[in-house]
MISE-55508 format. One record per atom (N, C-alpha, C, O): residue in one letter; z, y, x; chain. Coordinates in steps of 0.2 Angstrom, whole numbers. Each point is the difference from the previous one (the first is absolute). Layout:
N
+------+-------+-------+-------+-------+
| rest |    up | north |  east | kette |
+------+-------+-------+-------+-------+
|    A |     Z |     Y |     X |     A |
...
+------+-------+-------+-------+-------+
END
This chain:
150
+------+-------+-------+-------+-------+
| rest |    up | north |  east | kette |
+------+-------+-------+-------+-------+
|    M |   -80 |  -128 |   120 |     A |
|    M |     6 |     3 |     1 |     A |
|    M |     3 |     0 |    -7 |     A |
|    M |    -3 |     3 |    -4 |     A |
|    N |     9 |    -6 |     3 |     A |
|    N |     3 |     0 |    -7 |     A |
|    N |     7 |     4 |     1 |     A |
|    N |     3 |    -1 |     5 |     A |
|    Q |    -2 |     5 |   -10 |     A |
|    Q |     6 |     4 |     0 |     A |
|    Q |     6 |    -5 |    -1 |     A |
|    Q |     0 |    -5 |    -4 |     A |
|    R |     5 |     6 |     8 |     A |
|    R |     6 |    -4 |     0 |     A |
|    R |     5 |     1 |    -5 |     A |
|    R |     1 |    -4 |    -4 |     A |
|    I |     1 |    11 |     3 |     A |
|    I |     4 |     2 |    -5 |     A |
|    I |    -2 |     7 |    -2 |     A |
|    I |    -3 |     4 |     4 |     A |
|    D |     5 |    -2 |   -10 |     A |
|    D |    -1 |     7 |    -2 |     A |
|    D |     7 |     3 |     1 |     A |
|    D |     4 |     0 |    -4 |     A |
|    Y |    -3 |     3 |    10 |     A |
|    Y |     6 |     3 |     2 |     A |
|    Y |     3 |     5 |    -5 |     A |
|    Y |     6 |     1 |     0 |     A |
|    S |   -11 |     3 |    -3 |     A |
|    S |     3 |     5 |    -4 |     A |
|    S |     3 |    -3 |    -6 |     A |
|    S |     4 |     3 |    -3 |     A |
|    K |    -6 |    -9 |     1 |     A |
|    K |     3 |    -3 |    -6 |     A |
|    K |     6 |    -4 |     2 |     A |
|    K |     4 |    -1 |    -4 |     A |
|    A |    -5 |    -2 |    10 |     A |
|    A |     6 |    -4 |     2 |     A |
|    A |     6 |     4 |     1 |     A |
|    A |     6 |    -3 |    -1 |     A |
|    S |    -7 |     9 |     4 |     A |
|    S |     6 |     4 |     1 |     A |
|    S |    -2 |     7 |    -2 |     A |
|    S |    -1 |     5 |     4 |     A |
|    P |     1 |    -4 |   -11 |     A |
|    P |    -2 |     7 |    -2 |     A |
|    P |     5 |     6 |     2 |     A |
|    P |    -3 |     5 |     1 |     A |
|    D |     9 |    -6 |     0 |     A |
|    D |     5 |     5 |     3 |     A |
|    D |    -2 |     2 |     7 |     A |
|    D |     0 |     6 |     1 |     A |
|    G |    -2 |   -11 |     3 |     A |
|    G |    -2 |     2 |     7 |     A |
|    G |    -6 |     4 |     0 |     A |
|    G |    -1 |     5 |     3 |     A |
|    Y |    -4 |    -7 |    -7 |     A |
|    Y |    -6 |     3 |    -1 |     A |
|    Y |     0 |     7 |    -2 |     A |
|    Y |    -3 |     5 |     2 |     A |
|    K |     8 |    -4 |    -7 |     A |
|    K |     1 |     7 |    -3 |     A |
|    K |     3 |     4 |     5 |     A |
|    K |    -1 |     6 |     0 |     A |
|    A |     6 |    -9 |     5 |     A |
|    A |     3 |     4 |     5 |     A |
|    A |    -6 |     3 |     5 |     A |
|    A |     0 |     6 |     2 |     A |
|    F |    -4 |   -10 |     0 |     A |
|    F |    -6 |     2 |     4 |     A |
|    F |    -4 |     5 |    -4 |     A |
|    F |    -3 |     5 |     3 |     A |
|    G |     2 |    -6 |    -9 |     A |
|    G |    -4 |     5 |    -4 |     A |
|    G |     3 |     7 |     0 |     A |
|    G |    -3 |     5 |    -1 |     A |
|    G |    10 |    -5 |     1 |     A |
|    G |     3 |     6 |     1 |     A |
|    G |    -1 |     4 |     6 |     A |
|    G |    -1 |     6 |     0 |     A |
|    V |     0 |    -9 |     5 |     A |
|    V |    -2 |     3 |     7 |     A |
|    V |    -7 |     2 |    -1 |     A |
|    V |    -2 |     6 |     2 |     A |
|    Y |    -3 |   -10 |    -5 |     A |
|    Y |    -7 |     3 |    -1 |     A |
|    Y |     0 |     6 |    -4 |     A |
|    Y |    -3 |     5 |     2 |     A |
|    V |     7 |    -5 |    -8 |     A |
|    V |     0 |     6 |    -4 |     A |
|    V |     3 |     6 |     4 |     A |
|    V |    -3 |     6 |     0 |     A |
|    T |     8 |    -7 |     4 |     A |
|    T |     3 |     6 |     4 |     A |
|    T |    -5 |     2 |     5 |     A |
|    T |    -1 |     7 |     1 |     A |
|    V |    -3 |   -11 |     2 |     A |
|    V |    -5 |     2 |     5 |     A |
|    V |    -5 |     4 |    -4 |     A |
|    V |    -3 |     6 |     3 |     A |
|    L |     1 |    -8 |    -9 |     A |
|    L |    -5 |     4 |    -3 |     A |
|    L |     2 |     7 |    -3 |     A |
|    L |    -4 |     5 |     0 |     A |
|    K |    11 |    -5 |    -1 |     A |
|    K |     3 |     7 |    -2 |     A |
|    K |     0 |     5 |     6 |     A |
|    K |     1 |     6 |    -1 |     A |
|    G |    -2 |    -9 |     7 |     A |
|    G |     1 |     5 |     6 |     A |
|    G |    -6 |     4 |     1 |     A |
|    G |    -4 |     1 |    -5 |     A |
|    S |     4 |     3 |    10 |     A |
|    S |    -6 |     5 |     1 |     A |
|    S |    -6 |    -3 |     3 |     A |
|    S |    -5 |     4 |     1 |     A |
|    L |     5 |   -10 |     1 |     A |
|    L |    -6 |    -2 |     4 |     A |
|    L |    -5 |    -2 |    -5 |     A |
|    L |     1 |    -3 |    -6 |     A |
|    P |    -8 |     5 |     7 |     A |
|    P |    -5 |    -2 |    -5 |     A |
|    P |    -1 |    -8 |    -1 |     A |
|    P |     1 |    -4 |     5 |     A |
|    K |    -2 |     2 |   -11 |     A |
|    K |    -1 |    -7 |    -2 |     A |
|    K |    -5 |    -3 |     5 |     A |
|    K |     1 |    -6 |     2 |     A |
|    E |    -7 |    10 |    -1 |     A |
|    E |    -5 |    -3 |     4 |     A |
|    E |     2 |    -2 |     7 |     A |
|    E |    -2 |    -5 |     3 |     A |
|    L |     6 |     9 |     0 |     A |
|    L |     3 |    -1 |     7 |     A |
|    L |     4 |    -6 |     0 |     A |
|    L |     0 |    -4 |     4 |     A |
|    I |     5 |     3 |    -9 |     A |
|    I |     4 |    -5 |    -1 |     A |
|    I |    -4 |    -7 |    -1 |     A |
|    I |     1 |    -5 |     3 |     A |
|    D |    -6 |     6 |    -7 |     A |
|    D |    -5 |    -6 |    -1 |     A |
|    D |    -3 |    -2 |     6 |     A |
|    D |    -1 |    -6 |     1 |     A |
|    L |    -1 |    11 |     3 |     A |
|    L |    -4 |    -2 |     6 |     A |
|    L |     5 |    -4 |     5 |     A |
|    L |    -1 |    -5 |     3 |     A |
|    V |     8 |     7 |    -3 |     A |
|    V |     5 |    -3 |     4 |     A |
|    V |     1 |    -7 |    -3 |     A |
|    V |     1 |    -5 |     4 |     A |
|    Y |     0 |     5 |   -10 |     A |
|    Y |     1 |    -7 |    -3 |     A |
|    Y |    -6 |    -5 |     2 |     A |
|    Y |     1 |    -6 |     1 |     A |
|    L |    -7 |     9 |    -1 |     A |
|    L |    -6 |    -5 |     1 |     A |
|    L |     1 |    -2 |     8 |     A |
|    L |    -1 |    -6 |     1 |     A |
|    R |     2 |    11 |     3 |     A |
|    R |     0 |    -1 |     7 |     A |
|    R |     6 |    -5 |     2 |     A |
|    R |    -1 |    -5 |     4 |     A |
|    V |     7 |     6 |    -7 |     A |
|    V |     5 |    -5 |     1 |     A |
|    V |    -2 |    -7 |    -2 |     A |
|    V |     2 |    -5 |     3 |     A |
|    S |    -5 |     5 |    -9 |     A |
|    S |    -2 |    -7 |    -3 |     A |
|    S |    -5 |    -3 |     4 |     A |
|    S |     0 |    -6 |     1 |     A |
|    Q |    -5 |    10 |     2 |     A |
|    Q |    -5 |    -3 |     5 |     A |
|    Q |     4 |    -3 |     6 |     A |
|    Q |    -2 |    -6 |     2 |     A |
|    I |     7 |     9 |     1 |     A |
|    I |     3 |    -2 |     6 |     A |
|    I |     4 |    -7 |    -2 |     A |
|    I |     0 |    -4 |     4 |     A |
|    N |     3 |     4 |   -10 |     A |
|    N |     4 |    -6 |    -2 |     A |
|    N |    -5 |    -5 |    -3 |     A |
|    N |     3 |    -6 |    -1 |     A |
|    G |    -9 |     7 |     0 |     A |
|    G |    -4 |    -5 |    -3 |     A |
|    G |     1 |    -2 |    -7 |     A |
|    G |     0 |    -6 |    -2 |     A |
|    C |     2 |    10 |    -2 |     A |
|    C |     2 |    -1 |    -7 |     A |
|    C |    -6 |     1 |    -4 |     A |
|    C |    -2 |     6 |    -2 |     A |
|    A |    -2 |   -11 |     0 |     A |
|    A |    -6 |     0 |    -4 |     A |
|    A |     1 |     4 |    -7 |     A |
|    A |    -4 |     4 |    -2 |     A |
|    F |     9 |    -6 |    -1 |     A |
|    F |     2 |     3 |    -7 |     A |
|    F |     0 |     8 |     1 |     A |
|    F |    -3 |     4 |    -4 |     A |
|    C |     7 |    -2 |     9 |     A |
|    C |     2 |     7 |     1 |     A |
|    C |    -7 |     4 |     2 |     A |
|    C |    -1 |     6 |    -2 |     A |
|    I |    -2 |    -9 |     7 |     A |
|    I |    -6 |     3 |     2 |     A |
|    I |    -5 |     1 |    -6 |     A |
|    I |    -3 |     6 |     0 |     A |
|    D |     2 |   -11 |    -4 |     A |
|    D |    -4 |     1 |    -6 |     A |
|    D |     2 |     5 |    -4 |     A |
|    D |    -4 |     4 |    -2 |     A |
|    M |    11 |    -4 |     0 |     A |
|    M |     2 |     5 |    -5 |     A |
|    M |     0 |     7 |     3 |     A |
|    M |    -2 |     5 |    -4 |     A |
|    H |     4 |    -4 |    10 |     A |
|    H |    -1 |     7 |     3 |     A |
|    H |    -7 |     3 |     1 |     A |
|    H |    -1 |     6 |    -1 |     A |
|    S |    -3 |   -11 |     3 |     A |
|    S |    -7 |     2 |     0 |     A |
|    S |    -3 |     2 |    -6 |     A |
|    S |    -3 |     5 |    -1 |     A |
|    R |     5 |    -9 |    -5 |     A |
|    R |    -3 |     2 |    -6 |     A |
|    R |     4 |     7 |    -3 |     A |
|    R |    -4 |     4 |    -3 |     A |
|    D |    10 |    -3 |     5 |     A |
|    D |     3 |     6 |    -2 |     A |
|    D |    -3 |     6 |     3 |     A |
|    D |    -1 |     5 |    -3 |     A |
|    L |     0 |    -6 |    10 |     A |
|    L |    -4 |     6 |     3 |     A |
|    L |    -7 |     1 |    -2 |     A |
|    L |    -1 |     6 |    -1 |     A |
|    L |    -2 |   -11 |    -1 |     A |
|    L |    -7 |     1 |    -3 |     A |
|    L |     0 |     3 |    -6 |     A |
|    L |    -4 |     5 |    -2 |     A |
|    K |     9 |    -7 |    -3 |     A |
|    K |     1 |     3 |    -6 |     A |
|    K |     2 |     7 |     0 |     A |
|    K |    -2 |     4 |    -4 |     A |
|    S |     5 |    -2 |     9 |     A |
|    S |     3 |     7 |     1 |     A |
|    S |    -6 |     5 |     3 |     A |
|    S |     1 |     6 |     0 |     A |
|    G |    -6 |    -9 |     2 |     A |
|    G |    -6 |     4 |     2 |     A |
|    G |    -1 |     0 |     8 |     A |
|    G |    -5 |     3 |     2 |     A |
|    L |     9 |    -7 |     1 |     A |
|    L |    -2 |    -1 |     7 |     A |
|    L |    -7 |    -3 |     2 |     A |
|    L |    -1 |    -5 |    -3 |     A |
|    D |    -2 |     8 |     7 |     A |
|    D |    -7 |    -2 |     2 |     A |
|    D |     1 |    -7 |     3 |     A |
|    D |     4 |    -1 |     5 |     A |
|    V |    -9 |    -4 |    -6 |     A |
|    V |     0 |    -6 |     3 |     A |
|    V |    -1 |     0 |     7 |     A |
|    V |     3 |    -4 |     4 |     A |
|    E |    -6 |     9 |    -2 |     A |
|    E |    -1 |     1 |     8 |     A |
|    E |     6 |     1 |     3 |     A |
|    E |     1 |    -3 |     6 |     A |
|    K |     4 |     7 |    -9 |     A |
|    K |     6 |     1 |     3 |     A |
|    K |     5 |    -7 |    -1 |     A |
|    K |     3 |    -1 |     5 |     A |
|    L |    -4 |    -2 |   -10 |     A |
|    L |     4 |    -6 |    -1 |     A |
|    L |    -1 |    -5 |     5 |     A |
|    L |     5 |    -3 |     2 |     A |
|    V |   -11 |     2 |    -1 |     A |
|    V |    -2 |    -6 |     5 |     A |
|    V |     2 |     2 |     7 |     A |
|    V |     0 |    -4 |     4 |     A |
|    L |     2 |    10 |    -2 |     A |
|    L |     2 |     2 |     6 |     A |
|    L |     7 |     0 |     1 |     A |
|    L |     2 |     2 |     6 |     A |
|    V |     2 |    -3 |   -11 |     A |
|    V |     7 |     0 |     1 |     A |
|    V |     3 |    -4 |     6 |     A |
|    V |     4 |     2 |     3 |     A |
|    P |    -7 |    -8 |    -2 |     A |
|    P |     3 |    -5 |     5 |     A |
|    P |    -2 |     3 |     7 |     A |
|    P |     4 |    -1 |     5 |     A |
|    V |    -9 |     6 |    -4 |     A |
|    V |    -2 |     3 |     6 |     A |
|    V |     1 |     8 |     0 |     A |
|    V |    -4 |     3 |     3 |     A |
|    W |     9 |    -1 |    -7 |     A |
|    W |     1 |     7 |    -1 |     A |
|    W |     0 |     4 |     6 |     A |
|    W |    -3 |     6 |     0 |     A |
|    S |     6 |    -9 |     5 |     A |
|    S |     1 |     4 |     6 |     A |
|    S |    -7 |     1 |     4 |     A |
|    S |    -1 |     5 |     4 |     A |
|    D |    -4 |    -9 |    -6 |     A |
|    D |    -7 |     1 |     3 |     A |
|    D |    -5 |     3 |    -5 |     A |
|    D |    -6 |     0 |     2 |     A |
|    A |     8 |     3 |    -7 |     A |
|    A |    -4 |     2 |    -6 |     A |
|    A |    -2 |     7 |     1 |     A |
|    A |    -2 |     3 |    -5 |     A |
|    G |     3 |     0 |    10 |     A |
|    G |    -1 |     7 |     1 |     A |
|    G |     3 |     5 |    -5 |     A |
|    G |     7 |    -1 |    -1 |     A |
|    H |   -10 |     5 |    -3 |     A |
|    H |     3 |     5 |    -4 |     A |
|    H |     0 |    -3 |    -7 |     A |
|    H |     1 |     4 |    -5 |     A |
|    V |    -2 |   -10 |     4 |     A |
|    V |     1 |    -3 |    -7 |     A |
|    V |     7 |     1 |    -3 |     A |
|    V |     1 |     1 |    -6 |     A |
|    F |     4 |    -2 |    10 |     A |
|    F |     7 |     1 |    -2 |     A |
|    F |     3 |     6 |     3 |     A |
|    F |    -2 |     2 |     6 |     A |
|    S |     5 |     2 |   -10 |     A |
|    S |     4 |     6 |     2 |     A |
|    S |     5 |    -2 |     5 |     A |
|    S |     2 |    -5 |     1 |     A |
|    T |     0 |    11 |     2 |     A |
|    T |     6 |    -1 |     5 |     A |
|    T |     6 |    -3 |    -3 |     A |
|    T |     3 |    -5 |     2 |     A |
|    R |    -1 |     7 |    -8 |     A |
|    R |     5 |    -2 |    -4 |     A |
|    R |     0 |    -8 |    -2 |     A |
|    R |     4 |    -3 |     1 |     A |
|    E |   -10 |     1 |    -3 |     A |
|    E |    -2 |    -7 |    -1 |     A |
|    E |     1 |    -4 |     6 |     A |
|    E |     3 |    -5 |     0 |     A |
|    K |    -6 |     8 |     6 |     A |
|    K |     1 |    -4 |     6 |     A |
|    K |     7 |    -1 |     2 |     A |
|    K |     2 |    -5 |     2 |     A |
|    R |     2 |    10 |    -3 |     A |
|    R |     7 |     0 |     2 |     A |
|    R |     4 |    -5 |    -4 |     A |
|    R |     4 |    -4 |     2 |     A |
|    A |    -6 |     4 |    -9 |     A |
|    A |     3 |    -5 |    -4 |     A |
|    A |    -2 |    -7 |     1 |     A |
|    A |     5 |    -4 |     0 |     A |
|    L |   -11 |     3 |     2 |     A |
|    L |    -2 |    -7 |     1 |     A |
|    L |     3 |    -2 |     7 |     A |
|    L |     1 |    -6 |     1 |     A |
|    A |    -1 |    10 |     4 |     A |
|    A |     3 |    -2 |     6 |     A |
|    A |     7 |    -2 |    -1 |     A |
|    A |     3 |    -5 |     3 |     A |
|    W |     1 |     9 |    -7 |     A |
|    W |     7 |    -1 |    -1 |     A |
|    W |     1 |    -7 |    -4 |     A |
|    W |     4 |    -4 |     2 |     A |
|    A |    -9 |     3 |    -7 |     A |
|    A |     0 |    -6 |    -3 |     A |
|    A |    -1 |    -6 |     5 |     A |
|    A |     4 |    -5 |    -1 |     A |
|    E |    -8 |     6 |     5 |     A |
|    E |    -1 |    -6 |     5 |     A |
|    E |     6 |    -1 |     5 |     A |
|    E |     2 |    -6 |     1 |     A |
|    T |     0 |    11 |     1 |     A |
|    T |     6 |    -1 |     5 |     A |
|    T |     6 |    -2 |    -3 |     A |
|    T |     4 |    -5 |     2 |     A |
|    V |    -3 |     7 |    -9 |     A |
|    V |     6 |    -3 |    -3 |     A |
|    V |    -1 |    -7 |    -3 |     A |
|    V |     5 |    -4 |     1 |     A |
|    T |   -11 |     3 |    -3 |     A |
|    T |    -1 |    -7 |    -2 |     A |
|    T |     0 |    -5 |     5 |     A |
|    T |     3 |    -6 |    -1 |     A |
|    N |    -5 |     8 |     7 |     A |
|    N |     0 |    -4 |     6 |     A |
|    N |     7 |     1 |     4 |     A |
|    N |    -1 |    -1 |     6 |     A |
|    V |     6 |     3 |    -9 |     A |
|    V |     6 |     2 |     4 |     A |
|    V |     3 |    -6 |     5 |     A |
|    V |     2 |     2 |     5 |     A |
|    S |    -3 |    -8 |    -6 |     A |
|    S |     2 |    -5 |     5 |     A |
|    S |    -4 |     1 |     6 |     A |
|    S |     3 |    -2 |     5 |     A |
|    A |    -9 |     4 |    -5 |     A |
|    A |    -4 |     1 |     6 |     A |
|    A |     0 |     7 |     3 |     A |
|    A |     0 |     1 |     6 |     A |
|    T |     1 |     4 |   -11 |     A |
|    T |     0 |     7 |     3 |     A |
|    T |     6 |     3 |     1 |     A |
|    T |     1 |     4 |     5 |     A |
|    G |     4 |    -6 |    -8 |     A |
|    G |     7 |     3 |     0 |     A |
|    G |     0 |     7 |    -2 |     A |
|    G |     5 |     4 |     1 |     A |
|    V |   -11 |    -2 |    -4 |     A |
|    V |    -1 |     7 |    -3 |     A |
|    V |     2 |     5 |     6 |     A |
|    V |     6 |     3 |     0 |     A |
|    P |   -10 |    -2 |     5 |     A |
|    P |     1 |     5 |     5 |     A |
|    P |     1 |     7 |    -2 |     A |
|    P |    -2 |     2 |    -5 |     A |
|    D |     6 |     2 |     9 |     A |
|    D |     1 |     7 |    -1 |     A |
|    D |    -6 |     4 |    -1 |     A |
|    D |    -1 |     4 |    -5 |     A |
|    A |    -4 |    -6 |     9 |     A |
|    A |    -7 |     4 |    -1 |     A |
|    A |    -3 |    -1 |    -7 |     A |
|    A |    -3 |     4 |    -3 |     A |
|    D |     4 |   -10 |     0 |     A |
|    D |    -3 |    -2 |    -7 |     A |
|    D |     4 |     4 |    -5 |     A |
|    D |    -2 |     3 |    -4 |     A |
|    Y |     9 |    -3 |     5 |     A |
|    Y |     4 |     4 |    -4 |     A |
|    Y |    -1 |     8 |     0 |     A |
|    Y |    -1 |     3 |    -5 |     A |
|    E |     0 |    -1 |    11 |     A |
|    E |    -1 |     7 |     1 |     A |
|    E |    -7 |     2 |    -3 |     A |
|    E |     0 |     6 |    -3 |     A |
|    A |    -5 |   -10 |     3 |     A |
|    A |    -6 |     2 |    -3 |     A |
|    A |     0 |     0 |    -7 |     A |
|    A |    -3 |     4 |    -3 |     A |
|    A |     7 |    -9 |     0 |     A |
|    A |     1 |     0 |    -7 |     A |
|    A |     4 |     6 |    -3 |     A |
|    A |    -2 |     3 |    -5 |     A |
|    A |     7 |    -2 |     9 |     A |
|    A |     5 |     6 |    -2 |     A |
|    A |    -3 |     6 |     1 |     A |
|    A |     2 |     5 |    -3 |     A |
|    G |    -8 |    -4 |     7 |     A |
|    G |    -3 |     6 |     1 |     A |
|    G |    -5 |     2 |    -6 |     A |
|    G |    -2 |     5 |     0 |     A |
|    E |     1 |   -10 |    -4 |     A |
|    E |    -5 |     1 |    -6 |     A |
|    E |     4 |     0 |    -6 |     A |
|    E |    -2 |     3 |    -5 |     A |
|    F |     8 |    -7 |     4 |     A |
|    F |     3 |    -1 |    -6 |     A |
|    F |     7 |     3 |     1 |     A |
|    F |     3 |    -1 |     5 |     A |
|    N |     0 |     4 |   -10 |     A |
|    N |     7 |     2 |     0 |     A |
|    N |     4 |    -6 |    -1 |     A |
|    N |    -2 |    -5 |    -1 |     A |
|    A |     9 |     6 |     2 |     A |
|    A |     4 |    -5 |    -1 |     A |
|    A |     0 |    -4 |    -6 |     A |
|    A |     0 |    -6 |     0 |     A |
|    A |     0 |     9 |    -6 |     A |
|    A |    -1 |    -3 |    -6 |     A |
|    A |    -6 |    -4 |    -1 |     A |
|    A |     0 |    -6 |    -2 |     A |
|    E |    -6 |     9 |     4 |     A |
|    E |    -6 |    -4 |     0 |     A |
|    E |     0 |    -6 |     5 |     A |
|    E |    -3 |    -5 |    -2 |     A |
|    L |     6 |     6 |     8 |     A |
|    L |     0 |    -6 |     4 |     A |
|    L |     4 |    -5 |    -2 |     A |
|    L |    -2 |    -6 |     0 |     A |
|    A |     8 |     8 |    -3 |     A |
|    A |     4 |    -6 |    -4 |     A |
|    A |    -4 |    -3 |    -5 |     A |
|    A |     0 |    -6 |    -1 |     A |
|    D |    -3 |    10 |    -4 |     A |
|    D |    -4 |    -3 |    -5 |     A |
|    D |    -6 |    -5 |     2 |     A |
|    D |    -1 |    -5 |    -2 |     A |
|    L |    -2 |     8 |     8 |     A |
|    L |    -5 |    -4 |     3 |     A |
|    L |     2 |    -7 |     2 |     A |
|    L |    -3 |    -5 |     0 |     A |
|    T |     9 |     6 |     3 |     A |
|    T |     3 |    -7 |     3 |     A |
|    T |     3 |    -4 |    -5 |     A |
|    T |    -1 |    -6 |     1 |     A |
|    Y |     3 |     9 |    -7 |     A |
|    Y |     2 |    -5 |    -5 |     A |
|    Y |    -6 |    -3 |    -3 |     A |
|    Y |     0 |    -6 |    -1 |     A |
|    A |    -6 |     9 |     1 |     A |
|    A |    -6 |    -3 |    -3 |     A |
|    A |    -2 |    -5 |     5 |     A |
|    A |    -2 |    -6 |    -3 |     A |
|    I |     2 |     7 |     9 |     A |
|    I |    -2 |    -5 |     5 |     A |
|    I |     5 |    -6 |    -1 |     A |
|    I |    -2 |    -6 |     0 |     A |
|    G |     8 |     7 |     0 |     A |
|    G |     5 |    -6 |    -1 |     A |
|    G |    -1 |    -4 |    -6 |     A |
|    G |     0 |    -6 |     0 |     A |
|    L |    -1 |    10 |    -6 |     A |
|    L |    -1 |    -3 |    -6 |     A |
|    L |    -7 |    -4 |     0 |     A |
|    L |     1 |    -6 |    -2 |     A |
|    M |    -6 |     8 |     5 |     A |
|    M |    -6 |    -4 |     0 |     A |
|    M |     1 |    -6 |     5 |     A |
|    M |    -3 |    -5 |    -2 |     A |
|    N |     6 |     6 |     7 |     A |
|    N |     2 |    -6 |     5 |     A |
|    N |     3 |    -5 |    -4 |     A |
|    N |    -1 |    -6 |     0 |     A |
|    A |     6 |     8 |    -5 |     A |
|    A |     4 |    -5 |    -4 |     A |
|    A |    -5 |    -3 |    -5 |     A |
|    A |     0 |    -7 |     0 |     A |
|    F |    -4 |    11 |    -3 |     A |
|    F |    -4 |    -3 |    -5 |     A |
|    F |    -6 |    -5 |     3 |     A |
|    F |    -2 |    -5 |    -3 |     A |
|    N |     0 |     7 |     9 |     A |
|    N |    -5 |    -4 |     4 |     A |
|    N |     4 |    -7 |     1 |     A |
|    N |    -4 |    -5 |    -1 |     A |
|    R |    10 |     5 |     3 |     A |
|    R |     3 |    -7 |     1 |     A |
|    R |     1 |    -4 |    -6 |     A |
|    R |    -1 |    -6 |     0 |     A |
|    F |     2 |    10 |    -6 |     A |
|    F |     0 |    -4 |    -6 |     A |
|    F |    -7 |    -3 |    -2 |     A |
|    F |    -1 |    -6 |    -2 |     A |
|    G |    -4 |    10 |     3 |     A |
|    G |    -7 |    -2 |    -2 |     A |
|    G |    -2 |    -5 |     5 |     A |
|    G |    -3 |    -5 |    -3 |     A |
|    V |     4 |     5 |     9 |     A |
|    V |    -2 |    -6 |     5 |     A |
|    V |     4 |    -6 |    -2 |     A |
|    V |    -2 |    -5 |     0 |     A |
|    A |     9 |     6 |     0 |     A |
|    A |     4 |    -6 |    -1 |     A |
|    A |    -1 |    -4 |    -6 |     A |
|    A |     0 |    -6 |     0 |     A |
|    F |    -1 |    10 |    -6 |     A |
|    F |    -1 |    -3 |    -6 |     A |
|    F |    -8 |    -1 |    -2 |     A |
|    F |    -1 |    -2 |    -6 |     A |
|    R |    -3 |     4 |    10 |     A |
|    R |    -7 |    -1 |    -1 |     A |
|    R |    -3 |     4 |    -6 |     A |
|    R |    -3 |    -3 |    -4 |     A |
|    S |     5 |     9 |     3 |     A |
|    S |    -2 |     4 |    -5 |     A |
|    S |    -8 |     0 |     0 |     A |
|    S |    -3 |     2 |     5 |     A |
|    T |     0 |    -3 |   -11 |     A |
|    T |    -7 |     0 |    -1 |     A |
|    T |    -3 |     7 |    -1 |     A |
|    T |     1 |     3 |    -4 |     A |
|    P |    -6 |    -2 |     9 |     A |
|    P |    -3 |     7 |    -1 |     A |
|    P |    -5 |     0 |    -6 |     A |
|    P |    -2 |    -5 |    -2 |     A |
|    A |     1 |    11 |    -1 |     A |
|    A |    -4 |     0 |    -6 |     A |
|    A |    -7 |    -2 |     2 |     A |
|    A |    -4 |    -3 |    -4 |     A |
|    A |     2 |     4 |    10 |     A |
|    A |    -7 |    -1 |     2 |     A |
|    A |    -2 |    -8 |    -1 |     A |
|    A |    -5 |    -2 |    -1 |     A |
|    K |    11 |    -2 |     2 |     A |
|    K |    -1 |    -7 |    -1 |     A |
|    K |    -3 |    -2 |    -7 |     A |
|    K |    -3 |    -5 |    -1 |     A |
|    N |     5 |    10 |    -4 |     A |
|    N |    -1 |    -2 |    -7 |     A |
|    N |    -7 |     3 |    -2 |     A |
|    N |    -2 |     0 |    -6 |     A |
|    I |    -2 |     2 |    11 |     A |
|    I |    -7 |     3 |    -2 |     A |
|    I |    -5 |    -6 |    -1 |     A |
|    I |    -5 |     1 |    -2 |     A |
+------+-------+-------+-------+-------+
END
C-alpha cells in the first residue's frame, strides 16, 4: 500500500481546522484515555490502519494494559475489563459511527445521556465525528501506519 497524498501538506488550512476540533476535545472534561479508546474503536470500525496503529501506540504509551487494548473490538463481551463509563462511550461511538445502519436509536442516546452530561456527550460526539473524518482521509489517501516502517 502506497500513500496517495499527504493531505495535511496538500491542504494545511483544512488540516489545521480539524486540528482545532482535536484541541477542543482535549480541553473538555473527558479523560484523554477515554477519548483515545473511542478513537481506536471508531478507527477499527472504519478499517483505518494508520489510525488504529497510532491510537494503539498512544494508549500503550499512556500506560493502558495490553490485555485491555486487545479487547477493545469486543469490549461488550470483556466482562469487567471496561468501566461502565467506557462501555457507554464505546457503545455511543459504535452507534454514531454506524449511523446509516443504526439511525442512532433513542435507547442508545438515553444510555449515553445517562452516563455523560450534555457537554460531555457533545464533546464525545465531536470526537467520534472527528475520528470518522480522519479515518476517511487515512483510508482514502492510504496513510501509512508507523508499524509498516518497523
